[in-house]
N, C-alpha and C positions, 0 to 999 in steps of 0.2 A: 197427101191427104190432109183435109182441114181438121184441126184438132177438135173442133166442135162436134164432128162425127164420134170421135172417141169418148169425149166428155158425155154426150147423150147416151152412149152405150153403157157407160159406167153407172149412170142414173138409172136407166131403164132395166138393167140386170140386177140391181140391188134389190134383195127380198124385202127390205124395209120400205114403208111408205116414205116418199119424197115429195113434198108440196113446196113449190117455188113461188114466191110472191114478190111484187115490185114494191116500191116505197109507199104507194097508195093502197097496199094490202090487197091488190088484184092478184087472184091466182093466175100465174102465167103458165104453169106446167105442172103436171102430176105424172109420175111414173106409173106404170102398169100396177104396181103393188098399191099405190095410193088410190088409184081408180077403184081397184077391187075393195080396198079397206073401207073407203068412203062411199061404197055404192048406194047404201041405204039413205044417204044425203044427197044423192044425185050423181056420184062418180065422176065421169069426165065432163059432165054438164056443169060442174063447179068451176071449170076453167073459164076464165073471163069475168068471173064474179068475184065480190069482195069476201075475203076471209072473214071480216068482221061481221058479215051477215050471218054467219054460222055460230056466233059465239055471243054469250051474255056480256053485259056491260062491265062486269068485273074483268073478264078476259080481255076485252076491247082496251081497257085502260092499261092492262099489263103489256099488251102487244105495242101499244103506243109508246110506253115507257122504255120497252126494250129497243125499239127502233131509235128513240132519242139517245139511249146509252150507246148503241152502235155509232151513231153520228158523232159522239163526243170525242172518240179516240179511235184511230185506225187499228189500235190493238185489241178493241173490244169486239170480239168476233164470235163468241160462243157463250150461251147462257143456259143453264139447266132450268126447265120450266115445269116438269111434271115427272112423277113416277107412277106407272100404271102397274099396281100390283097384280091384277087379273092377268095381264099380258106378260108380266115380269120384264118391264122395259122402261128405260128413261128416255125422256123426250127433250130436246134441246131446240133453241132457236140459233141458226148459224147465219152470220152476215155474209153477204155476197158483195164483192168489191170489183171495181174495174181495174185496168192496168195501173192507174194512178193511186189506187187505194180508196177512191171515192166510194161511198155506200150506194149500191144500186138496187139492193133487195135483200131478201133473207129466204131462208128455207127451214122447214121443220125436219129435224132428224130424229129417228128412232133407233135406239140401241137396246137390243134384246139381251137379257142377262142369263138365258137358259144355256146349259151346257150343250154343246153340239153333240148330235147322236149319230151322225154318219161316220163311217170308217175314214181314217186318214187316207187321203189321195183315193178314195173310193171311187172308181170310174165304172162301176157296174151298171 
């Protein structure tokens, strides 16, 4: 089976929003959690549009600086961008690279800091 099916499944079953962009900042994919999370801004209708259109000029400048930093070195792959106190999460930009290590895009990663409340291996 094609590995891309597995990788899409990983992204789609993640409970955190995942927004994938190309190097022109075009949103190429949003997982179901991201579609729901960004519903009031258009949800799945954001795909195919520029991420820069959803942000102010200060954020646009930061996105461009991060992409430039990703391009500088193949080891520049993860940068902390924001802590959301209300949702108790950290947000990162993560570089996406092809098999040769060339930058092809990036995604926004949310890491929630709340303690898990479900039972260990709870399959009820």
